Structures are given as C-alpha cells and as structure tokens.
C-alpha positions in Angstrom: 1.4 -10.4 -7.3 1.7 -14.1 -6.5 1.1 -16.1 -3.4 4.7 -15.7 -2.2 4.6 -11.9 -2.7 1.4 -11.6 -0.6 3.0 -13.7 2.1 5.9 -11.3 2.2 3.5 -8.3 2.3 1.6 -9.6 5.3 4.8 -10.6 7.1 6.2 -7.1 6.6 2.9 -5.5 7.6 2.8 -7.5 10.9 6.4 -6.9 11.7 6.1 -3.2 10.8 3.1 -2.9 13.1 4.2 -5.1 16.1 7.9 -4.2 16.5 7.5 -0.4 16.8 4.7 -0.7 19.4 7.4 -1.2 22.0 9.0 2.2 21.0 5.8 4.3 20.4 2.3 3.2 19.6 1.8 6.1 17.2 4.4 4.7 14.9 2.6 1.3 14.8 -0.8 2.9 14.2 0.6 5.1 11.5 2.3 2.2 9.7 -0.9 0.1 10.0 -3.0 2.9 8.5 -0.6 3.4 5.7 -0.3 -0.4 5.0 -4.1 -0.7 4.9 -4.3 2.2 2.5 -1.6 0.6 0.4 -3.5 -2.7 0.3 -6.8 -1.0 -0.7 -5.0 1.1 -3.3 -3.5 -2.0 -4.9 -6.7 -3.9 -4.9 -8.6 -1.0 -6.4 -5.9 -0.5 -9.1 -5.9 -4.2 -10.0 -9.7 -4.4 -10.1 -10.1 -1.3 -12.2 -7.5 -2.1 -14.9 -8.7 -5.8 -15.1 -12.2 -4.4 -15.9 -10.7 -2.1 -18.5 -8.8 -4.9 -20.1 -11.8 -7.2 -20.0 -14.0 -4.6 -21.6 -11.4 -4.1 -24.4 -12.5 -0.4 -24.7 -10.5 2.5 -23.5 -10.1 6.2 -24.3 -7.4 8.7 -23.5 -9.3 9.7 -20.3 -10.1 6.2 -19.2 -8.1 6.2 -16.0 -8.5 9.9 -15.1 -11.3 9.5 -12.6 -9.6 6.5 -11.0 -6.4 8.4 -10.8 -8.1 11.4 -9.1 -9.9 9.2 -6.5 -6.7 7.3 -5.8 -4.7 10.4 -5.0 -7.6 11.8 -3.0 -7.6 8.7 -0.9 -3.8 8.9 -0.3 -4.1 12.6 0.5 -7.0 11.9 2.9 -5.0 9.3 4.8 -2.0 11.7 5.1 -4.3 14.5 6.3 -5.8 12.2 8.9 -2.3 11.6 10.2 -1.4 15.3 10.0 -4.6 16.3 12.0 -4.2 13.5 14.6 -0.5 13.5 15.4 -1.2 12.2 18.9 -2.7 9.0 17.4 -0.8 8.5 14.0 2.8 9.1 13.0 2.7 10.6 9.5 6.2 9.4 8.5 5.4 5.8 9.5 2.1 6.1 7.5 4.0 7.3 4.4 6.3 4.3 4.7 3.3 2.0 5.2 1.8 3.5 2.0 4.9 2.3 0.2 4.6 -1.3 1.5 3.4 -2.8 -1.8 6.5 -1.3 -3.6 8.8 -2.4 -0.8 7.3 -5.9 -0.9 7.9 -6.1 -4.7 11.6 -5.2 -4.2 12.0 -7.7 -1.3 10.4 -10.4 -3.4 12.7 -9.7 -6.3 15.7 -9.9 -4.0 14.6 -13.2 -2.5 14.0 -15.0 -5.8 16.2 -17.9 -6.6 18.3 -18.1 -9.8 16.2 -19.2 -12.8 12.9 -18.5 -11.0 10.5 -16.0 -12.4 
C-alpha cells in the first residue's frame, strides 16, 4: 500500500469511529477494535512474507503457522466482541476487520486515469 492508500485507511478509520459515537458508543468501539486488528493483521502479513521473500527459501508449509495464528487472532477479536456485547458491537467489529480491503477498493475507485 502506498502513502495515499494509508491516508485513506486512516481517514476511514477515524470517520468510522467518530461518526457512530453519536448513535451508539458500542458501534464505535467495535469498529475501532476491528480496524486495529485489520491494521495489525496487514502489518504482520507484510512483514512475514517480506521475510520469506528475502530469505529466498520456502516450503509447501511455509505459511501454515502464520495462517493459523492470523485466524486465531481474528477469532479472538470476534470472541471478545461476542462475550462483551455491552462494550463492543460484533457487526461493526467485523466491518472494521475488512477496512484494509475496503480501503483498497476506495483507492482504486479514486485513482485518476493513467495513474497506477
């Protein structure tokens, strides 16, 4: 992701956290928790695969442990939301967890013609 994409990510994260606070604070907290998990997930993914590429060595089970830890993290975040519904909204958290993907689509839609 480039500088412009990160700018869009942080704008969407702030808007998605601040705007719902007037409706229900649980939605804001759930979205914030999901957004933070999305950010951590992306950074872990980027770091892991950059290390694999730099090492120039991989096996058919190279990403298996990373995959398991990643899904355990996502599951833990959703379980936190499920067990603490008076603090976090689980649906807002799930949307926040998709924020990197949403940001990528928004960035593609905002690109000018001829820009890559």
